[in-house]
N, CA, C, O and the ligand as a Tripos MOL2 file, in Angstrom:
@<TRIPOS>MOLECULE
protein
  269   267    68     0     0
PROTEIN
NO_CHARGES

@<TRIPOS>ATOM
      1 N         -16.4310    4.3020   -3.1010 N.3       1 MET1
      2 CA        -15.9530    2.9320   -3.3450 C.3       1 MET1
      3 C         -15.7280    2.2050   -2.0190 C.2       1 MET1
      4 O         -15.2800    2.8080   -1.0440 O.2       1 MET1
      5 N         -16.0310    0.9550   -1.9900 N.am      2 ARG2
      6 CA        -15.8760    0.1790   -0.7640 C.3       2 ARG2
      7 C         -14.4480   -0.3480   -0.6400 C.2       2 ARG2
      8 O         -13.6770   -0.3850   -1.5990 O.2       2 ARG2
      9 N         -14.1480   -0.7400    0.5520 N.am      3 VAL3
     10 CA        -12.8190   -1.2760    0.8230 C.3       3 VAL3
     11 C         -12.9650   -2.6300    1.4910 C.2       3 VAL3
     12 O         -13.7650   -2.8100    2.4100 O.2       3 VAL3
     13 N         -12.1850   -3.5650    1.0160 N.am      4 CYS4
     14 CA        -12.2150   -4.8930    1.6110 C.3       4 CYS4
     15 C         -11.6610   -4.8130    3.0370 C.2       4 CYS4
     16 O         -10.5580   -4.3060    3.2410 O.2       4 CYS4
     17 N         -12.4040   -5.3020    4.0100 N.am      5 PRO5
     18 CA        -11.9450   -5.2020    5.4020 C.3       5 PRO5
     19 C         -10.7630   -6.1040    5.7070 C.2       5 PRO5
     20 O         -10.1190   -5.9580    6.7460 O.2       5 PRO5
     21 N         -10.4770   -7.0240    4.8180 N.am      6 PHE6
     22 CA         -9.3980   -7.9850    5.0850 C.3       6 PHE6
     23 C          -8.0620   -7.5190    4.5250 C.2       6 PHE6
     24 O          -7.0400   -7.5650    5.2100 O.2       6 PHE6
     25 N          -8.0810   -7.0750    3.2830 N.am      7 CYS7
     26 CA         -6.8140   -6.6820    2.6690 C.3       7 CYS7
     27 C          -6.7180   -5.1690    2.4930 C.2       7 CYS7
     28 O          -5.6410   -4.6490    2.2050 O.2       7 CYS7
     29 N          -7.8230   -4.4640    2.6620 N.am      8 GLY8
     30 CA         -7.7870   -3.0190    2.6060 C.3       8 GLY8
     31 C          -7.7870   -2.4510    1.2040 C.2       8 GLY8
     32 O          -7.5750   -1.2530    1.0150 O.2       8 GLY8
     33 N          -8.0230   -3.2940    0.2280 N.am      9 LEU9
     34 CA         -8.0550   -2.8170   -1.1460 C.3       9 LEU9
     35 C          -9.4410   -2.3130   -1.4920 C.2       9 LEU9
     36 O         -10.4560   -2.7990   -0.9920 O.2       9 LEU9
     37 N          -9.4450   -1.3180   -2.3690 N.am     10 ALA10
     38 CA        -10.7200   -0.8090   -2.8350 C.3      10 ALA10
     39 C         -11.3750   -1.8520   -3.7160 C.2      10 ALA10
     40 O         -10.7890   -2.3280   -4.6880 O.2      10 ALA10
     41 N         -12.5820   -2.1930   -3.3660 N.am     11 THR11
     42 CA        -13.2820   -3.2260   -4.1210 C.3      11 THR11
     43 C         -14.7840   -2.9920   -4.0480 C.2      11 THR11
     44 O         -15.2910   -2.3680   -3.1160 O.2      11 THR11
     45 N         -15.4610   -3.4930   -5.0220 N.am     12 GLU12
     46 CA        -16.9090   -3.3050   -5.0310 C.3      12 GLU12
     47 C         -17.5710   -4.1200   -3.9390 C.2      12 GLU12
     48 O         -18.5150   -3.6730   -3.2870 O.2      12 GLU12
     49 N         -17.0470   -5.3440   -3.7510 N.am     13 SER13
     50 CA        -17.5790   -6.1860   -2.6810 C.3      13 SER13
     51 C         -16.4020   -6.8460   -1.9760 C.2      13 SER13
     52 O         -15.4450   -7.2610   -2.6300 O.2      13 SER13
     53 N         -16.4590   -6.9480   -0.6600 N.am     14 PRO14
     54 CA        -15.3440   -7.5400    0.0890 C.3      14 PRO14
     55 C         -15.0390   -8.9550   -0.3800 C.2      14 PRO14
     56 O         -15.9390   -9.7300   -0.7010 O.2      14 PRO14
     57 N         -13.7590   -9.2710   -0.4110 N.am     15 HIS15
     58 CA        -13.3630  -10.6150   -0.8210 C.3      15 HIS15
     59 C         -13.8170  -11.6180    0.2410 C.2      15 HIS15
     60 O         -13.7130  -11.3710    1.4420 O.2      15 HIS15
     61 N         -14.3030  -12.7130   -0.2190 N.am     16 GLU16
     62 CA        -14.8550  -13.6690    0.7300 C.3      16 GLU16
     63 C         -13.8270  -14.6900    1.1730 C.2      16 GLU16
     64 O         -13.9910  -15.3340    2.2090 O.2      16 GLU16
     65 N         -12.7860  -14.8370    0.4050 N.am     17 THR17
     66 CA        -11.7700  -15.8180    0.7900 C.3      17 THR17
     67 C         -10.4000  -15.1590    0.7760 C.2      17 THR17
     68 O         -10.1860  -14.1230    0.1460 O.2      17 THR17
     69 N          -9.4800  -15.7960    1.4930 N.am     18 GLN18
     70 CA         -8.1150  -15.2960    1.5510 C.3      18 GLN18
     71 C          -7.4950  -15.3140    0.1560 C.2      18 GLN18
     72 O          -6.7180  -14.4330   -0.2110 O.2      18 GLN18
     73 N          -7.8530  -16.3180   -0.5940 N.am     19 GLU19
     74 CA         -7.3060  -16.4370   -1.9540 C.3      19 GLU19
     75 C          -7.7490  -15.2650   -2.8210 C.2      19 GLU19
     76 O          -6.9840  -14.7360   -3.6270 O.2      19 GLU19
     77 N          -8.9900  -14.8810   -2.6330 N.am     20 ALA20
     78 CA         -9.5060  -13.7520   -3.4040 C.3      20 ALA20
     79 C          -8.7440  -12.4800   -3.0430 C.2      20 ALA20
     80 O          -8.4570  -11.6500   -3.9050 O.2      20 ALA20
     81 N          -8.4230  -12.3400   -1.7680 N.am     21 CYS21
     82 CA         -7.6630  -11.1820   -1.3080 C.3      21 CYS21
     83 C          -6.2710  -11.2000   -1.9390 C.2      21 CYS21
     84 O          -5.8000  -10.1870   -2.4560 O.2      21 CYS21
     85 N          -5.6270  -12.3490   -1.8900 N.am     22 ILE22
     86 CA         -4.2680  -12.4740   -2.4210 C.3      22 ILE22
     87 C          -4.2650  -12.1740   -3.9150 C.2      22 ILE22
     88 O          -3.3740  -11.5010   -4.4340 O.2      22 ILE22
     89 N          -5.2760  -12.6870   -4.5850 N.am     23 GLU23
     90 CA         -5.3760  -12.4490   -6.0190 C.3      23 GLU23
     91 C          -5.5190  -10.9540   -6.3010 C.2      23 GLU23
     92 O          -4.8780  -10.4030   -7.1960 O.2      23 GLU23
     93 N          -6.3690  -10.3290   -5.5170 N.am     24 ALA24
     94 CA         -6.5940   -8.8970   -5.7010 C.3      24 ALA24
     95 C          -5.3290   -8.1120   -5.3800 C.2      24 ALA24
     96 O          -5.0130   -7.1200   -6.0370 O.2      24 ALA24
     97 N          -4.6130   -8.5730   -4.3590 N.am     25 LEU25
     98 CA         -3.3720   -7.8950   -3.9780 C.3      25 LEU25
     99 C          -2.3310   -8.0150   -5.0830 C.2      25 LEU25
    100 O          -1.6090   -7.0630   -5.3780 O.2      25 LEU25
    101 N          -2.2640   -9.1850   -5.6850 N.am     26 GLN26
    102 CA         -1.2940   -9.3960   -6.7640 C.3      26 GLN26
    103 C          -1.6140   -8.5040   -7.9560 C.2      26 GLN26
    104 O          -0.7210   -7.9600   -8.6050 O.2      26 GLN26
    105 N          -2.8940   -8.3680   -8.2270 N.am     27 VAL27
    106 CA         -3.3080   -7.4760   -9.3160 C.3      27 VAL27
    107 C          -2.9100   -6.0550   -8.9740 C.2      27 VAL27
    108 O          -2.4150   -5.3110   -9.8200 O.2      27 VAL27
    109 N          -3.1340   -5.6890   -7.7230 N.am     28 GLU28
    110 CA         -2.8130   -4.3360   -7.2840 C.3      28 GLU28
    111 C          -1.3100   -4.0890   -7.3580 C.2      28 GLU28
    112 O          -0.8680   -3.0170   -7.7720 O.2      28 GLU28
    113 N          -0.5370   -5.0800   -6.9580 N.am     29 ILE29
    114 CA          0.9230   -4.9450   -6.9640 C.3      29 ILE29
    115 C           1.4210   -4.7300   -8.3950 C.2      29 ILE29
    116 O           2.2430   -3.8500   -8.6500 O.2      29 ILE29
    117 N           0.9170   -5.5390   -9.3160 N.am     30 SER30
    118 CA          1.3660   -5.4060  -10.7110 C.3      30 SER30
    119 C           0.9380   -4.0550  -11.2830 C.2      30 SER30
    120 O           1.6280   -3.4720  -12.1190 O.2      30 SER30
    121 N          -0.1970   -3.5770  -10.8200 N.am     31 ARG31
    122 CA         -0.6730   -2.2780  -11.2880 C.3      31 ARG31
    123 C           0.2190   -1.1650  -10.7470 C.2      31 ARG31
    124 O           0.5860   -0.2400  -11.4720 O.2      31 ARG31
    125 N           0.5590   -1.2660   -9.4750 N.am     32 VAL32
    126 CA          1.4170   -0.2520   -8.8640 C.3      32 VAL32
    127 C           2.7980   -0.2830   -9.5050 C.2      32 VAL32
    128 O           3.4040    0.7610   -9.7440 O.2      32 VAL32
    129 N           3.2890   -1.4820   -9.7820 N.am     33 ARG33
    130 CA          4.6070   -1.6070  -10.4030 C.3      33 ARG33
    131 C           4.6230   -0.9180  -11.7610 C.2      33 ARG33
    132 O           5.6040   -0.2710  -12.1270 O.2      33 ARG33
    133 N           3.5520   -1.0610  -12.4890 N.am     34 GLU34
    134 CA          3.4660   -0.4120  -13.7940 C.3      34 GLU34
    135 C           3.5050    1.0990  -13.6420 C.2      34 GLU34
    136 O           4.1750    1.8030  -14.3970 O.2      34 GLU34
    137 N           2.7810    1.5720  -12.6580 N.am     35 ILE35
    138 CA          2.7400    3.0190  -12.4130 C.3      35 ILE35
    139 C           4.1320    3.5140  -12.0240 C.2      35 ILE35
    140 O           4.6020    4.5330  -12.5280 O.2      35 ILE35
    141 N           4.7790    2.7850  -11.1280 N.am     36 VAL36
    142 CA          6.1150    3.1760  -10.6620 C.3      36 VAL36
    143 C           7.1010    3.1670  -11.8240 C.2      36 VAL36
    144 O           7.9250    4.0720  -11.9570 O.2      36 VAL36
    145 N           7.0130    2.1450  -12.6580 N.am     37 ALA37
    146 CA          7.9200    2.0320  -13.7990 C.3      37 ALA37
    147 C           7.7060    3.1890  -14.7660 C.2      37 ALA37
    148 O           8.6390    3.6500  -15.4230 O.2      37 ALA37
    149 N           6.4730    3.6440  -14.8380 N.am     38 ARG38
    150 CA          6.1720    4.7500  -15.7370 C.3      38 ARG38
    151 C           6.6720    6.0740  -15.1660 C.2      38 ARG38
    152 O           7.1140    6.9600  -15.8970 O.2      38 ARG38
    153 N           6.5910    6.1800  -13.8830 N.am     39 LEU39
    154 CA          6.9900    7.4380  -13.2510 C.3      39 LEU39
    155 C           8.4980    7.6370  -13.3350 C.2      39 LEU39
    156 O           8.9800    8.7010  -13.7230 O.2      39 LEU39
    157 N           9.2370    6.5830  -12.9620 N.am     40 LYS40
    158 CA         10.7050    6.6480  -12.9420 C.3      40 LYS40
    159 C          11.1930    7.8650  -12.1730 C.2      40 LYS40
    160 O          11.9440    8.7040  -12.6710 O.2      40 LYS40
    161 N          10.7440    7.9130  -10.9810 N.am     41 GLU41
    162 CA         11.1150    9.0430  -10.1450 C.3      41 GLU41
    163 C          12.5570    8.8900   -9.6960 C.2      41 GLU41
    164 O          12.9310    7.8490   -9.1570 O.2      41 GLU41
    165 N          13.3680    9.9110   -9.9100 N.am     42 PRO42
    166 CA         14.7680    9.8200   -9.4780 C.3      42 PRO42
    167 C          14.8710    9.8100   -7.9580 C.2      42 PRO42
    168 O          14.4930   10.7560   -7.2670 O.2      42 PRO42
    169 N          15.3960    8.7010   -7.4810 N.am     43 GLU43
    170 CA         15.5060    8.6020   -6.0310 C.3      43 GLU43
    171 C          16.9110    8.9580   -5.5910 C.2      43 GLU43
    172 O          17.8910    8.3850   -6.0670 O.2      43 GLU43
    173 N          16.9950    9.8840   -4.7050 N.am     44 GLU44
    174 CA         18.3010   10.2470   -4.1860 C.3      44 GLU44
    175 C          18.6890    9.2650   -3.0970 C.2      44 GLU44
    176 O          17.9400    9.0300   -2.1480 O.2      44 GLU44
    177 N          19.8890    8.6910   -3.2570 N.am     45 PRO45
    178 CA         20.3240    7.7000   -2.2680 C.3      45 PRO45
    179 C          20.4030    8.2820   -0.8640 C.2      45 PRO45
    180 O          20.0390    7.6400    0.1210 O.2      45 PRO45
    181 N          20.8820    9.4980   -0.8050 N.am     46 SER46
    182 CA         20.9700   10.1210    0.5130 C.3      46 SER46
    183 C          19.9850   11.2740    0.5770 C.2      46 SER46
    184 O          20.2910   12.4250    0.2630 O.2      46 SER46
    185 N          18.8360   10.9170    0.9830 N.am     47 GLY47
    186 CA         17.7940   11.9320    1.0800 C.3      47 GLY47
    187 C          18.1410   12.9680    2.1260 C.2      47 GLY47
    188 O          18.9620   12.7630    3.0200 O.2      47 GLY47
    189 N          17.4840   14.0670    1.9660 N.am     48 ARG48
    190 CA         17.7590   15.1320    2.9120 C.3      48 ARG48
    191 C          17.3310   14.7210    4.3090 C.2      48 ARG48
    192 O          16.1700   14.3920    4.5530 O.2      48 ARG48
    193 N          18.2820   14.7470    5.2090 N.am     49 PRO49
    194 CA         17.9050   14.4150    6.5830 C.3      49 PRO49
    195 C          17.1050   15.5570    7.2050 C.2      49 PRO49
    196 O          17.4440   16.7340    7.0800 O.2      49 PRO49
    197 N          16.0690   15.1680    7.8550 N.am     50 ALA50
    198 CA         15.2280   16.1860    8.4730 C.3      50 ALA50
    199 C          15.9840   16.8410    9.6140 C.2      50 ALA50
    200 O          16.3400   16.2090   10.6080 O.2      50 ALA50
    201 N          16.2110   18.1210    9.4320 N.am     51 LEU51
    202 CA         16.9320   18.8490   10.4710 C.3      51 LEU51
    203 C          16.0260   19.0710   11.6680 C.2      51 LEU51
    204 O          14.9080   19.5770   11.5740 O.2      51 LEU51
    205 N          16.5730   18.6680   12.7780 N.am     52 ARG52
    206 CA         15.7790   18.8300   13.9890 C.3      52 ARG52
    207 C          16.5260   19.7410   14.9420 C.2      52 ARG52
    208 O          17.6860   19.5050   15.2820 O.2      52 ARG52
    209 N          15.8670   20.7350   15.3430 N.am     53 ILE53
    210 CA         16.4990   21.6530   16.2890 C.3      53 ILE53
    211 C          16.3230   21.0960   17.6900 C.2      53 ILE53
    212 O          15.2400   21.0890   18.2740 O.2      53 ILE53
    213 N          17.4600   20.6310   18.1920 N.am     54 SER54
    214 CA         17.4060   20.1150   19.5520 C.3      54 SER54
    215 C          18.0800   21.1120   20.4750 C.2      54 SER54
    216 O          19.0750   21.7350   20.1070 O.2      54 SER54
    217 N          17.5690   21.2530   21.6050 N.am     55 GLY55
    218 CA         18.1600   22.1890   22.5440 C.3      55 GLY55
    219 C          17.5330   23.5570   22.4100 C.2      55 GLY55
    220 O          18.0820   24.4530   21.7700 O.2      55 GLY55
    221 N          16.4220   23.6940   22.9980 N.am     56 ILE56
    222 CA         15.7570   24.9940   22.9740 C.3      56 ILE56
    223 C          16.4550   25.8940   24.0020 C.2      56 ILE56
    224 O          16.6300   25.5130   25.1600 O.2      56 ILE56
    225 N          16.8510   27.0950   23.5570 N.am     57 PRO57
    226 CA         17.5330   27.9910   24.5000 C.3      57 PRO57
    227 C          16.6440   28.2970   25.6950 C.2      57 PRO57
    228 O          15.4720   28.6440   25.5540 O.2      57 PRO57
    229 N          17.2300   28.1600   26.8650 N.am     58 PRO58
    230 CA         16.4350   28.4200   28.0700 C.3      58 PRO58
    231 C          16.0750   29.9020   28.1840 C.2      58 PRO58
    232 O          16.8780   30.7900   27.8960 O.2      58 PRO58
    233 N          14.9040   30.1160   28.5940 N.am     59 THR59
    234 CA         14.4630   31.5040   28.7210 C.3      59 THR59
    235 C          15.1420   32.1460   29.9200 C.2      59 THR59
    236 O          15.0280   31.6930   31.0580 O.2      59 THR59
    237 N          15.8470   33.2110   29.6140 N.am     60 SER60
    238 CA         16.5280   33.9150   30.6950 C.3      60 SER60
    239 C          15.6150   35.0180   31.2350 C.2      60 SER60
    240 O          14.8140   35.6100   30.5110 O.2      60 SER60
    241 N          15.7630   35.2540   32.4750 N.am     61 GLY61
    242 CA         14.9330   36.2870   33.0770 C.3      61 GLY61
    243 C          13.6940   35.7030   33.7070 C.2      61 GLY61
    244 O          12.6500   35.5580   33.0710 O.2      61 GLY61
    245 N          13.8320   35.3840   34.9300 N.am     62 ARG62
    246 CA         12.7000   34.8050   35.6090 C.3      62 ARG62
    247 C          11.6890   35.9090   35.9750 C.2      62 ARG62
    248 O          12.0420   37.0490   36.2770 O.2      62 ARG62
    249 N          10.4890   35.5210   35.9290 N.am     63 GLU63
    250 CA          9.4540   36.4910   36.2790 C.3      63 GLU63
    251 C           8.7150   36.0390   37.5200 C.2      63 GLU63
    252 O           7.4880   35.9460   37.5570 O.2      63 GLU63
    253 N           9.4960   35.7690   38.5070 N.am     64 THR64
    254 CA          8.8830   35.3170   39.7540 C.3      64 THR64
    255 C           9.0750   36.3940   40.8160 C.2      64 THR64
    256 O          10.2010   36.7870   41.1220 O.2      64 THR64
    257 N           8.0200   36.8400   41.3420 N.am     65 ASP65
    258 CA          8.0720   37.8520   42.3940 C.3      65 ASP65
    259 C           7.8680   37.1840   43.7440 C.2      65 ASP65
    260 O           6.7770   36.7490   44.1130 O.2      65 ASP65
    261 N           8.9840   37.1290   44.4550 N.am     66 ILE66
    262 CA          8.8980   36.4970   45.7630 C.3      66 ILE66
    263 C           9.0800   37.5750   46.8350 C.2      66 ILE66
    264 O          10.0660   38.3120   46.8170 O.2      66 ILE66
    265 N           8.1580   37.6620   47.7400 N.am     67 ASP67
    266 CA          8.2560   38.6520   48.8200 C.3      67 ASP67
    267 C           9.0380   38.0890   49.9810 C.2      67 ASP67
    268 O           9.2290   38.7720   50.9870 O.2      67 ASP67
    269 ZN         -9.6040   -8.4990    0.2510 Zn       68 ZN68
@<TRIPOS>BOND
     1     1     2 1
     2     2     3 1
     3     3     4 2
     4     3     5 am
     5     5     6 1
     6     6     7 1
     7     7     8 2
     8     7     9 am
     9     9    10 1
    10    10    11 1
    11    11    12 2
    12    11    13 am
    13    13    14 1
    14    14    15 1
    15    15    16 2
    16    15    17 am
    17    17    18 1
    18    18    19 1
    19    19    20 2
    20    19    21 am
    21    21    22 1
    22    22    23 1
    23    23    24 2
    24    23    25 am
    25    25    26 1
    26    26    27 1
    27    27    28 2
    28    27    29 am
    29    29    30 1
    30    30    31 1
    31    31    32 2
    32    31    33 am
    33    33    34 1
    34    34    35 1
    35    35    36 2
    36    35    37 am
    37    37    38 1
    38    38    39 1
    39    39    40 2
    40    39    41 am
    41    41    42 1
    42    42    43 1
    43    43    44 2
    44    43    45 am
    45    45    46 1
    46    46    47 1
    47    47    48 2
    48    47    49 am
    49    49    50 1
    50    50    51 1
    51    51    52 2
    52    51    53 am
    53    53    54 1
    54    54    55 1
    55    55    56 2
    56    55    57 am
    57    57    58 1
    58    58    59 1
    59    59    60 2
    60    59    61 am
    61    61    62 1
    62    62    63 1
    63    63    64 2
    64    63    65 am
    65    65    66 1
    66    66    67 1
    67    67    68 2
    68    67    69 am
    69    69    70 1
    70    70    71 1
    71    71    72 2
    72    71    73 am
    73    73    74 1
    74    74    75 1
    75    75    76 2
    76    75    77 am
    77    77    78 1
    78    78    79 1
    79    79    80 2
    80    79    81 am
    81    81    82 1
    82    82    83 1
    83    83    84 2
    84    83    85 am
    85    85    86 1
    86    86    87 1
    87    87    88 2
    88    87    89 am
    89    89    90 1
    90    90    91 1
    91    91    92 2
    92    91    93 am
    93    93    94 1
    94    94    95 1
    95    95    96 2
    96    95    97 am
    97    97    98 1
    98    98    99 1
    99    99   100 2
   100    99   101 am
   101   101   102 1
   102   102   103 1
   103   103   104 2
   104   103   105 am
   105   105   106 1
   106   106   107 1
   107   107   108 2
   108   107   109 am
   109   109   110 1
   110   110   111 1
   111   111   112 2
   112   111   113 am
   113   113   114 1
   114   114   115 1
   115   115   116 2
   116   115   117 am
   117   117   118 1
   118   118   119 1
   119   119   120 2
   120   119   121 am
   121   121   122 1
   122   122   123 1
   123   123   124 2
   124   123   125 am
   125   125   126 1
   126   126   127 1
   127   127   128 2
   128   127   129 am
   129   129   130 1
   130   130   131 1
   131   131   132 2
   132   131   133 am
   133   133   134 1
   134   134   135 1
   135   135   136 2
   136   135   137 am
   137   137   138 1
   138   138   139 1
   139   139   140 2
   140   139   141 am
   141   141   142 1
   142   142   143 1
   143   143   144 2
   144   143   145 am
   145   145   146 1
   146   146   147 1
   147   147   148 2
   148   147   149 am
   149   149   150 1
   150   150   151 1
   151   151   152 2
   152   151   153 am
   153   153   154 1
   154   154   155 1
   155   155   156 2
   156   155   157 am
   157   157   158 1
   158   158   159 1
   159   159   160 2
   160   159   161 am
   161   161   162 1
   162   162   163 1
   163   163   164 2
   164   163   165 am
   165   165   166 1
   166   166   167 1
   167   167   168 2
   168   167   169 am
   169   169   170 1
   170   170   171 1
   171   171   172 2
   172   171   173 am
   173   173   174 1
   174   174   175 1
   175   175   176 2
   176   175   177 am
   177   177   178 1
   178   178   179 1
   179   179   180 2
   180   179   181 am
   181   181   182 1
   182   182   183 1
   183   183   184 2
   184   183   185 am
   185   185   186 1
   186   186   187 1
   187   187   188 2
   188   187   189 am
   189   189   190 1
   190   190   191 1
   191   191   192 2
   192   191   193 am
   193   193   194 1
   194   194   195 1
   195   195   196 2
   196   195   197 am
   197   197   198 1
   198   198   199 1
   199   199   200 2
   200   199   201 am
   201   201   202 1
   202   202   203 1
   203   203   204 2
   204   203   205 am
   205   205   206 1
   206   206   207 1
   207   207   208 2
   208   207   209 am
   209   209   210 1
   210   210   211 1
   211   211   212 2
   212   211   213 am
   213   213   214 1
   214   214   215 1
   215   215   216 2
   216   215   217 am
   217   217   218 1
   218   218   219 1
   219   219   220 2
   220   219   221 am
   221   221   222 1
   222   222   223 1
   223   223   224 2
   224   223   225 am
   225   225   226 1
   226   226   227 1
   227   227   228 2
   228   227   229 am
   229   229   230 1
   230   230   231 1
   231   231   232 2
   232   231   233 am
   233   233   234 1
   234   234   235 1
   235   235   236 2
   236   235   237 am
   237   237   238 1
   238   238   239 1
   239   239   240 2
   240   239   241 am
   241   241   242 1
   242   242   243 1
   243   243   244 2
   244   243   245 am
   245   245   246 1
   246   246   247 1
   247   247   248 2
   248   247   249 am
   249   249   250 1
   250   250   251 1
   251   251   252 2
   252   251   253 am
   253   253   254 1
   254   254   255 1
   255   255   256 2
   256   255   257 am
   257   257   258 1
   258   258   259 1
   259   259   260 2
   260   259   261 am
   261   261   262 1
   262   262   263 1
   263   263   264 2
   264   263   265 am
   265   265   266 1
   266   266   267 1
   267   267   268 2
@<TRIPOS>SUBSTRUCTURE
     1 MET1         2 RESIDUE 1 A MET
     2 ARG2         6 RESIDUE 1 A ARG
     3 VAL3        10 RESIDUE 1 A VAL
     4 CYS4        14 RESIDUE 1 A CYS
     5 PRO5        18 RESIDUE 1 A PRO
     6 PHE6        22 RESIDUE 1 A PHE
     7 CYS7        26 RESIDUE 1 A CYS
     8 GLY8        30 RESIDUE 1 A GLY
     9 LEU9        34 RESIDUE 1 A LEU
    10 ALA10       38 RESIDUE 1 A ALA
    11 THR11       42 RESIDUE 1 A THR
    12 GLU12       46 RESIDUE 1 A GLU
    13 SER13       50 RESIDUE 1 A SER
    14 PRO14       54 RESIDUE 1 A PRO
    15 HIS15       58 RESIDUE 1 A HIS
    16 GLU16       62 RESIDUE 1 A GLU
    17 THR17       66 RESIDUE 1 A THR
    18 GLN18       70 RESIDUE 1 A GLN
    19 GLU19       74 RESIDUE 1 A GLU
    20 ALA20       78 RESIDUE 1 A ALA
    21 CYS21       82 RESIDUE 1 A CYS
    22 ILE22       86 RESIDUE 1 A ILE
    23 GLU23       90 RESIDUE 1 A GLU
    24 ALA24       94 RESIDUE 1 A ALA
    25 LEU25       98 RESIDUE 1 A LEU
    26 GLN26      102 RESIDUE 1 A GLN
    27 VAL27      106 RESIDUE 1 A VAL
    28 GLU28      110 RESIDUE 1 A GLU
    29 ILE29      114 RESIDUE 1 A ILE
    30 SER30      118 RESIDUE 1 A SER
    31 ARG31      122 RESIDUE 1 A ARG
    32 VAL32      126 RESIDUE 1 A VAL
    33 ARG33      130 RESIDUE 1 A ARG
    34 GLU34      134 RESIDUE 1 A GLU
    35 ILE35      138 RESIDUE 1 A ILE
    36 VAL36      142 RESIDUE 1 A VAL
    37 ALA37      146 RESIDUE 1 A ALA
    38 ARG38      150 RESIDUE 1 A ARG
    39 LEU39      154 RESIDUE 1 A LEU
    40 LYS40      158 RESIDUE 1 A LYS
    41 GLU41      162 RESIDUE 1 A GLU
    42 PRO42      166 RESIDUE 1 A PRO
    43 GLU43      170 RESIDUE 1 A GLU
    44 GLU44      174 RESIDUE 1 A GLU
    45 PRO45      178 RESIDUE 1 A PRO
    46 SER46      182 RESIDUE 1 A SER
    47 GLY47      186 RESIDUE 1 A GLY
    48 ARG48      190 RESIDUE 1 A ARG
    49 PRO49      194 RESIDUE 1 A PRO
    50 ALA50      198 RESIDUE 1 A ALA
    51 LEU51      202 RESIDUE 1 A LEU
    52 ARG52      206 RESIDUE 1 A ARG
    53 ILE53      210 RESIDUE 1 A ILE
    54 SER54      214 RESIDUE 1 A SER
    55 GLY55      218 RESIDUE 1 A GLY
    56 ILE56      222 RESIDUE 1 A ILE
    57 PRO57      226 RESIDUE 1 A PRO
    58 PRO58      230 RESIDUE 1 A PRO
    59 THR59      234 RESIDUE 1 A THR
    60 SER60      238 RESIDUE 1 A SER
    61 GLY61      242 RESIDUE 1 A GLY
    62 ARG62      246 RESIDUE 1 A ARG
    63 GLU63      250 RESIDUE 1 A GLU
    64 THR64      254 RESIDUE 1 A THR
    65 ASP65      258 RESIDUE 1 A ASP
    66 ILE66      262 RESIDUE 1 A ILE
    67 ASP67      266 RESIDUE 1 A ASP
    68 ZN68       269 GROUP 0 **** ****
């Protein structure tokens, strides 16, 4: 399937005018809204924060041989 280079929507032929893009976007939005409404995914207000390990322990024991 092709993609419109202007709005990025999948389309058979690229929209030739901005209005055509907007129209297609509105159709897409209403379609997505329907899908979202059907899914009704429970959204947790406080999502799990991605734990990031900061502070990598320094490697002890140097391996430098100095004469
Ligand atoms: Zn378009």
